[in-house]
C-alpha positions in Angstrom: 100.8 120.9 94.4 98.9 117.8 95.4 100.7 114.6 94.6 98.7 111.3 94.1 100.3 108.2 95.4 99.2 105.4 93.0 99.8 101.7 92.6 99.0 99.4 89.7 97.5 95.8 90.1 97.4 93.7 87.0 98.6 90.1 86.3 99.3 91.1 82.6 102.9 92.5 82.6 102.3 94.7 79.4 99.2 96.3 80.7 100.8 96.7 84.2 103.9 98.4 82.7 101.8 100.6 80.4 99.7 102.2 83.3 102.9 102.5 85.4 104.6 104.4 82.6 101.6 106.8 82.5 101.8 107.3 86.2 105.5 108.1 86.0 105.1 110.6 83.1 102.2 112.6 84.8 103.7 115.4 87.1 101.1 115.1 89.9 101.3 111.3 90.2 103.8 109.1 92.1 104.1 105.3 91.6 104.0 103.6 95.0 104.3 100.1 93.4 103.1 97.7 90.8 101.9 94.2 91.6 100.8 91.1 89.8 98.1 90.2 92.4 95.9 92.1 94.9 97.3 90.0 97.8 100.8 91.5 97.1 99.5 95.0 97.1 97.5 95.2 100.3 100.4 95.9 102.6 101.6 98.9 100.5 97.9 100.2 100.3 97.5 100.1 104.1 101.0 101.4 105.1 102.0 103.9 102.3 98.8 106.0 102.2 98.0 105.2 98.6 95.3 107.4 97.1 94.5 105.7 93.8 94.7 102.0 92.7 94.6 101.2 89.0 93.0 97.7 89.3 92.5 94.9 86.8 89.4 92.9 87.3 90.2 89.4 85.9 93.0 88.1 88.2 93.5 84.7 89.8 92.6 83.9 93.5 91.3 87.4 94.3 89.5 89.4 91.6 89.5 93.1 91.3 85.8 93.3 92.3 86.4 91.3 95.4 89.5 93.3 96.3 87.7 96.7 95.7 85.3 95.7 98.6 88.1 95.6 101.1 90.3 98.6 100.4 90.1 101.4 102.9 87.6 104.3 102.1 90.5 106.8 101.9 91.7 105.0 98.7 89.8 105.0 95.5 89.7 102.5 92.6 90.1 103.0 88.9 89.3 99.8 87.1 91.3 98.7 84.0 89.7 95.8 82.0 89.0 94.4 78.7 85.4 93.6 79.6 82.8 96.4 79.6 80.1 94.3 81.2 81.5 95.0 84.7 81.1 98.7 84.4 77.8 99.0 86.3 79.0 96.8 89.2 82.3 98.7 89.3 80.5 102.0 89.9 78.3 100.4 92.5 81.5 99.8 94.3 82.2 103.5 94.3 84.8 103.3 91.6 86.2 106.6 90.5 86.4 105.4 86.9 86.5 102.5 84.5 89.0 102.3 81.7 88.8 99.9 78.8 92.1 98.2 77.6 94.1 99.0 75.8 94.2 102.4 77.7 95.4 105.4 75.7 97.2 108.2 77.7 94.3 110.6 76.8 91.8 108.4 78.6 94.3 107.8 81.4 94.9 111.6 82.0 91.1 112.3 82.0 90.8 109.7 84.8 93.9 111.1 86.5 92.4 114.6 86.6 89.2 113.2 88.1 91.3 111.5 90.7 93.2 114.6 91.5 90.0 116.6 92.0 88.6 114.0 94.3 91.7 113.9 96.5 92.0 117.6 96.7 88.4 117.9 97.8 88.9 115.1 100.4 92.1 116.7 101.7 90.3 120.2 102.0 87.3 118.7 103.8 89.8 116.9 106.2 91.5 120.2 106.8 88.1 121.9 107.4 87.1 119.1 109.8 90.3 119.7 111.8 89.2 123.3 112.4 85.9 122.1 113.9 87.2 121.4 117.4 83.7 121.9 118.8 80.2 121.4 117.7 76.9 122.7 119.1 73.8 120.6 119.0 70.2 121.2 120.2 69.2 118.8 123.0 65.6 119.2 124.3 65.2 122.9 124.9 68.8 124.0 125.1 72.0 124.1 123.0 74.9 122.1 124.1 78.6 122.7 123.0 80.6 119.5 122.7 84.4 119.1 122.3 84.8 116.7 119.4 87.9 115.1 121.0 85.9 114.2 124.0 83.3 112.1 122.1 83.6 108.3 122.8 80.9 107.1 120.4 77.7 108.0 118.7 74.6 105.7 118.8 71.9 106.2 116.0 68.3 105.7 117.0 66.1 106.3 114.0 65.8 110.1 113.8 67.9 110.8 116.8 71.5 110.2 117.9 73.0 109.8 121.3 76.5 111.2 121.7 78.4 109.7 124.5 81.1 111.9 126.1 84.1 111.1 128.2 83.5 111.8 131.9 79.9 112.4 131.4 77.2 110.2 133.1 74.5 110.7 130.4 74.8 111.0 126.6 73.6 114.1 124.8 70.4 113.3 122.7 69.8 115.3 119.5 67.6 115.3 116.5 70.1 114.5 113.7 70.9 111.9 111.2 73.9 109.6 111.5 74.9 110.4 108.0 75.1 114.2 108.8 77.1 113.6 111.9 79.5 111.2 110.1 80.2 113.9 107.5 81.0 116.5 110.2 83.3 114.3 112.3 87.0 114.1 111.2 87.6 111.0 109.2 91.1 110.6 110.7 89.6 110.0 114.2 86.1 108.7 113.7 84.9 105.5 112.1 81.6 103.9 111.4 81.6 100.3 112.7 77.8 99.6 112.6 74.7 101.0 111.0 73.9 102.4 114.5 77.4 103.3 115.8 80.3 105.7 115.1 83.3 105.4 117.4 86.2 107.7 118.2 89.2 105.5 117.3 91.6 107.6 119.6 89.4 106.6 122.6 89.6 102.8 122.0 91.1 100.9 125.0 89.8 97.4 124.6 88.5 95.2 121.8 86.9 92.0 122.9 85.3 89.4 120.6 84.7 91.7 117.7 83.2 94.3 120.1 84.7 97.7 121.2 84.5 98.3 124.9 83.8 101.8 126.3 83.2 101.3 130.1 79.9 99.3 130.4 79.1 99.8 126.8 79.9 97.1 124.2 79.9 98.3 120.5 79.4 95.6 117.9 81.2 95.6 114.6 78.9 94.6 111.9 79.8 92.5 108.8 79.5 95.6 106.4 82.1 97.5 108.3 84.3 94.5 109.6 86.9 94.7 106.9 87.6 98.4 107.4 87.9 98.0 111.1 90.2 94.9 110.7 92.3 97.0 108.4 92.5 99.8 111.1 93.5 97.2 113.8 96.2 95.7 111.5 97.6 99.1 110.7 98.0 99.9 114.4 99.1 96.6 116.0 102.7 96.2 116.9 104.3 92.9 116.0 104.6 90.3 118.7 108.3 89.6 119.8 108.6 85.8 119.7 112.2 85.3 120.5 112.6 87.6 123.4 115.0 90.0 121.6 114.5 93.6 120.8 116.7 93.7 117.8 
């Protein structure tokens, strides 16, 4: 059975404890942590593979709306708030649900079931993607088979895409949308960093001045995708040893 790793972010202790108690009594949910502020939660969300965040909107320093914009795309938000005027903005941020305080267990479990359905669909899609080791695209008047693991990056050019492949001098150009290709490529290895670029994160060797370097190609990271890419770097960067000790 799928288990959802969840955390609660709310600066009101009673509201925080209520949602945490609902998570603990729901068989397919696991409480990864509860926090008084968004800043305290980010490390757990990035490192512990949190699926769902129950997030209050009105909080000091960093609001729920602001925080929702920087969580990784693999994590979904369920807003909990006493103010219904934020509902439309919440759904624009791709929130999974919007719960009004005080939240009843019936309302909570409806959202929880919706979250479970989303996570199961995402995991099935990821498993299906892992089976797609190769893809075949039409380029000019022929079909070309490409090993997904060999793709360095993809460049979008209006109705066409250029697929740059390791150890190949020229990219493969095919009539396809970036969105369709992004859906096909495994989320665990590929990341959109710009409206016009998708990169294979396993092929990154150098990052220079907010650009990803693939040989003679410099891929920019646009402002819209900067936070997700920054989170990726943070999650894969080893700490610097300052005192010269390995302990």
